C-alpha positions in Angstrom: 0.0 0.0 0.0 2.8 2.4 0.8 4.4 1.8 -2.6 1.1 2.4 -4.4 0.5 5.6 -2.6 4.0 6.9 -3.5 3.4 6.1 -7.1 0.1 8.0 -7.1 1.8 10.9 -5.3 4.5 11.1 -7.9 1.9 11.0 -10.7 -0.1 13.8 -9.0 2.9 16.0 -8.5 4.0 15.5 -12.1 0.6 16.4 -13.4 0.5 19.5 -11.3 3.9 20.5 -12.4 2.9 20.2 -16.0 -0.3 22.1 -15.5 -2.3 18.9 -16.1 -1.0 18.8 -19.7 -1.4 15.3 -20.9 -3.3 14.2 -17.8 -6.6 15.5 -18.9 -6.3 16.2 -22.6 -9.0 15.2 -25.0 -8.2 12.1 -26.9 -8.1 12.5 -30.6 -7.4 16.3 -30.7 -4.3 18.0 -32.0 -3.8 21.8 -31.9 -2.3 23.3 -35.0 -1.1 26.2 -32.8 0.9 24.1 -30.2 1.4 20.9 -32.1 0.4 18.9 -29.0 -1.2 15.6 -29.8 -3.8 13.9 -27.6 -3.1 10.5 -29.1 -5.4 10.8 -32.1 -5.6 12.3 -35.5 -8.0 15.2 -35.2 -6.5 18.7 -35.8 -8.0 21.7 -34.1 -7.6 25.1 -35.6 -8.3 28.1 -33.4 -9.8 31.1 -35.1 -10.7 34.4 -33.3 -11.4 38.0 -34.0 -13.7 40.3 -36.0 -17.4 40.3 -35.1 -18.1 41.5 -38.7 -16.6 38.3 -40.0 -17.7 35.8 -37.3 -20.8 34.5 -39.3 -18.6 34.1 -42.4 -15.9 32.4 -40.4 -18.4 30.0 -38.9 -19.8 29.2 -42.3 -16.3 28.5 -43.6 -15.6 26.3 -40.6 -18.7 24.2 -40.9 -18.3 23.6 -44.6 -14.6 22.8 -44.3 -15.2 20.3 -41.4 -17.8 18.5 -43.5 -15.2 17.9 -46.2 -12.4 17.3 -43.8 -13.8 15.5 -40.7 -10.3 15.1 -39.3 -10.1 18.9 -38.9 -12.1 20.9 -36.4 -12.2 24.7 -36.8 -13.2 26.5 -33.6 -14.4 30.0 -34.2 -15.0 32.8 -31.7 -15.6 36.6 -32.1 -14.7 39.3 -29.7 -13.4 41.8 -32.2 -10.5 42.4 -34.5 -8.2 43.5 -31.7 -9.1 40.5 -29.5 -8.2 38.1 -32.3 -4.9 40.0 -33.2 -3.9 40.0 -29.5 -4.5 36.3 -29.2 -2.4 35.7 -32.3 0.4 37.9 -30.9 0.2 35.8 -27.6 0.3 32.6 -29.6 -3.0 31.2 -28.5 -4.8 31.1 -31.9 -3.8 30.0 -35.4 -5.8 32.6 -37.3 -6.9 36.2 -36.5 -9.9 37.6 -38.4 -9.9 41.4 -38.7 -11.9 44.1 -40.4 -9.0 46.5 -40.3 -5.3 46.3 -40.9 -2.9 45.5 -38.1 -1.3 48.6 -36.4 2.4 49.3 -36.3 2.4 48.7 -32.5 0.7 45.3 -33.0 3.2 44.3 -35.7 6.1 45.2 -33.3 4.5 43.2 -30.4 4.1 40.1 -32.6 7.8 40.2 -33.6 8.8 40.7 -30.0 6.6 37.9 -28.6 6.9 35.3 -31.4 9.9 36.3 -33.5 7.6 36.1 -36.5 6.2 38.6 -39.0 2.4 38.7 -39.3 1.2 37.6 -42.7 -1.9 39.2 -44.2 -4.6 37.6 -46.4 -7.4 39.6 -48.0 -10.2 37.2 -48.1 -13.2 39.4 -49.2 -14.7 42.8 -49.0 -17.5 44.3 -47.0 -19.7 47.4 -47.6 -20.3 49.2 -44.3 -24.0 49.9 -44.5 -25.9 52.7 -43.0 -29.0 51.3 -41.3 -32.3 53.0 -40.3 -35.7 51.6 -39.2 -37.6 50.1 -42.1 -40.3 52.8 -41.9 -37.9 55.7 -42.1 -38.6 57.5 -45.4 -35.0 58.7 -46.0 -33.8 57.8 -49.5 -30.1 58.8 -49.4 -27.5 60.3 -47.1 -24.1 61.8 -47.9 -20.7 61.2 -46.2 -20.8 64.9 -45.0 -24.3 64.4 -43.5 -23.1 61.3 -41.7 -20.1 63.2 -40.4 -22.3 66.0 -39.1 -24.5 63.4 -37.3 -21.8 61.4 -35.7 -18.8 63.7 -35.6 -17.7 65.9 -32.6 -18.9 69.4 -33.3 -21.6 68.2 -35.8 -24.8 70.2 -35.7 -27.3 67.7 -37.1 -29.3 66.2 -34.3 -32.8 65.9 -35.8 -34.3 64.2 -38.8 -36.0 67.5 -39.8 -32.5 69.0 -40.3 -32.0 66.4 -43.1 -35.4 67.3 -44.6 -36.9 64.0 -43.4 -40.4 63.8 -41.9 -39.9 60.7 -39.8 -43.4 60.2 -38.5 -42.5 57.1 -36.5 -40.1 59.2 -34.4 -42.2 61.2 -32.0 -39.3 63.3 -30.7 -37.8 64.0 -34.1 -34.3 63.6 -32.6 -31.8 61.2 -34.2 -30.7 58.3 -32.0 -27.1 57.6 -32.9 -26.2 53.9 -32.7 -22.5 53.2 -32.8 -19.9 50.6 -31.9 -17.7 50.5 -28.8 -14.3 52.3 -29.3 -12.4 49.0 -29.3 -14.1 48.0 -32.5 -12.5 47.7 -35.9 -15.7 48.9 -37.5 -15.7 52.0 -35.2 -12.1 52.6 -36.3 -12.9 52.3 -40.0 -16.0 54.5 -39.7 -13.9 57.1 -37.9 -11.3 57.1 -40.7 -13.6 56.8 -43.7 -16.5 59.0 -42.6 -15.2 61.3 -39.9 -11.8 61.8 -41.5 -10.2 60.6 -38.2 -12.0 63.2 -36.1 -13.6 62.3 -32.8 -17.1 60.9 -32.4 -19.7 63.1 -30.8 -20.6 62.0 -27.3 -24.1 60.6 -26.5 -24.3 57.7 -28.9 -25.6 54.2 -27.9 -22.6 52.0 -28.4 -23.0 48.3 -29.1 -20.5 45.5 -28.7 -21.4 43.6 -31.9 -22.4 44.2 -35.5 -25.6 42.2 -35.0 -26.5 44.3 -31.9 -26.4 47.5 -33.9 -28.9 46.2 -36.5 -31.1 44.7 -33.9 -31.4 48.0 -31.9 -32.0 50.0 -35.1 -34.8 47.6 -36.1 -36.8 48.4 -32.9 -36.0 52.2 -32.8 -37.8 54.4 -35.3 -35.5 57.4 -34.5 -32.3 55.4 -34.9 -29.4 55.4 -37.4 -26.5 53.0 -37.2 -23.7 51.5 -39.2 -22.7 47.8 -39.6 -21.6 45.3 -42.2 -24.1 44.7 -45.1 -24.1 41.0 -44.3 -26.2 41.7 -41.1 -29.2 43.2 -43.0 -32.7 42.0 -42.0 -36.2 42.7 -43.2 -36.8 45.0 -40.2 -34.2 47.6 -41.3 -33.4 49.7 -44.4 -29.9 50.2 -45.8 -29.6 53.8 -47.0 -27.8 54.5 -50.2 -24.7 56.7 -49.5 -23.5 59.6 -51.7 -20.0 60.9 -51.7 -21.2 64.5 -51.6 -24.6 66.1 -50.8 -26.7 66.4 -54.0 -25.1 63.4 -55.7 -26.9 60.2 -56.3 -26.7 57.7 -53.5 -25.0 54.3 -54.1 -26.6 51.2 -52.5 -24.5 48.9 -50.5 -24.5 45.8 -52.8 -22.0 43.2 -53.7 -21.7 44.7 -57.2 -21.2 48.2 -56.0 -18.6 47.2 -53.3 -16.7 45.1 -55.8 -16.6 47.9 -58.4 -15.6 50.6 -55.9 -18.7 52.6 -56.5 -19.9 52.3 -52.9 -17.9 54.9 -50.9 -17.5 53.1 -47.6 -16.3 49.5 -48.5 -13.4 47.8 -46.8 -11.3 44.6 -47.2 -11.7 41.7 -44.8 -8.4 40.4 -43.4 -7.0 37.2 -42.0 -3.6 37.2 -40.2 -1.2 34.4 -39.3 2.0 34.4 -37.4 4.5 33.8 -40.1 3.8 32.0 -43.4 1.1 29.3 -42.7 2.1 25.6 -43.0 0.3 22.3 -42.6 -3.4 22.3 -41.7 -3.5 26.1 -41.4 -2.2 26.6 -44.9 -4.6 24.0 -46.3 -7.5 25.8 -44.7 -6.5 29.2 -46.0 -5.9 27.8 -49.5 -9.4 26.5 -49.4 -10.8 29.8 -48.2 -9.1 31.5 -51.1 -10.4 28.9 -53.6 -13.5 29.2 -55.6 -15.4 27.1 -53.1 -14.4 29.2 -50.1 -15.1 32.4 -52.0 -18.6 31.2 -53.0 -19.4 31.1 -49.3 -18.2 34.8 -49.0 -20.8 35.6 -51.7 -23.5 33.4 -50.0 -23.0 35.3 -46.7 -23.6 38.7 -48.3 -20.0 39.8 -48.7 -17.8 40.5 -51.8 -15.5 37.7 -53.1 -12.0 38.8 -53.9 -12.4 37.4 -57.5 -15.0 36.1 -59.8 -16.2 32.6 -59.1 -16.9 29.8 -61.6 -13.9 29.1 -63.9 -11.5 26.3 -63.4 -8.5 28.6 -63.8 -9.7 30.8 -61.0 -9.9 27.9 -58.6 -6.2 27.5 -58.4 -5.1 31.2 -58.3 -6.3 32.0 -54.8 -4.4 29.0 -53.4 -1.2 30.2 -54.9 -1.7 33.7 -53.5 -2.4 32.3 -50.1 0.8 30.4 -50.1 2.8 33.4 -51.2 1.2 36.1 -49.1 3.5 38.8 -48.0 4.5 39.6 -44.4 3.1 42.8 -43.1 5.9 45.4 -43.0 6.0 47.3 -39.7 6.2 50.7 -41.4 3.2 49.9 -43.6 0.8 49.3 -40.6 -1.2 52.4 -39.7 -0.3 54.1 -36.4 -2.5 53.3 -33.4 -5.4 55.7 -33.0 -5.9 57.1 -29.5 -9.6 56.7 -29.8 -9.3 53.0 -30.4 -6.9 52.1 -27.6 -6.4 53.3 -24.1 -2.7 54.1 -24.1 -2.6 54.7 -20.4 -3.4 51.1 -19.6 -0.6 49.0 -18.3 0.8 46.4 -20.6 3.2 43.5 -19.9 6.1 42.8 -22.1 4.8 39.4 -23.1 1.1 40.0 -23.4 -0.6 41.9 -26.2 -3.6 44.0 -25.3 -6.7 43.9 -27.5 -6.6 47.1 -29.5 -9.5 47.2 -31.9 -12.3 44.7 -32.2 -14.7 44.6 -34.8 
C-alpha cells in the first residue's frame, strides 16, 4: 500500500507541475497552434477575431469540417483587436480582422513570437448605414453622416435632413455606434469622420448584429454595420460621396466595383507563413469554393467565381502572401486604444475589435 501511494503521489505531483497537460487532454485532438497531440488524428484550428466576420468564419468552418472530418475549426468573435492580441500571444492559429494591423501590434508580434504577421485579403464588406424600415430617408451623404456622428456636428434631428420621420415622435436622431475598441468603429472614424472624434451621447453596441437589432426596434435610430447583417426589419440607406449626388446602394456589385464609398477589405492574419493544416485551410478559403461562401454570406469575393482557372489562383496567392511590414501598418489611434493602460512585455492588449 505504501508503494502504491508513493506512485500516485509522484503522478499527482507530475501532473500539477505540467499544469495537467497530458493528464486531462481530450483524446483525438491536436492543436495546430501548439502541435500537441492527444493521441489521435483530429487537428483543431483556433480562429478568433472580427465580429463582422464571425458569421462568415463560422460558415467556412462548418463547410470545411464537412469535407475534412479530421479537422475541427473552432471560431470565436470578440473583435478584431481581440483576435490579433490572441495571435500575438500565440494562443490562436488565425486572427480575423476588419482592419489592418497597427504598427504597434506588428512590433509586439515580432517581440513575442519572433515572426512577422502575414496578411490575407479574403473578401470585401460594404459598411452599410441602417435605419428603421419605416424611415422615409432615400439617401445620405458622407458629409451628413459626419455632421450626425462627428464631434462638433450640428445635425441632431431628422428634420434638419429634410426628413419627416413620422415614426419618431421626438424627431431627434438616435445615434447607434460601436464601442471604441471595435475595428468597425475605427474604420467609420477614418472613412466618414476623417479621423475626427465621435460626438458624445451615442448608444454604443458591442457587436455588428447588436447595432442592426437596436435600429430595427428604434424608429428614431441610425446605425452602421456590415451589409451582411441586414434583415427585413431595417433599411440600408444609399450613400452619396457628396450632398446632392446620387446615393449608391451597399450591394456586392457596388462594393466590388468601388462605386460604394464606404467599403473595406476583410483580413486574415497568421504568425509567419502558414504551414500544414493552417495553410490547407487558408488555401481552401481563397479557392472558388471558399469564395462562394463569401458571396452566400452577403460579402464580396476577392475574385469572380466559376472558372477552373480561378480555382487555383487564390491558393497560390495564399501560399505566397507577403508579411506585413511594420512601417506599412497604420499608427495606433488614440480613440481605439487606451494608451494609459498597463501592458506586460509578453502579453498583447486587444486594441480594436470589430
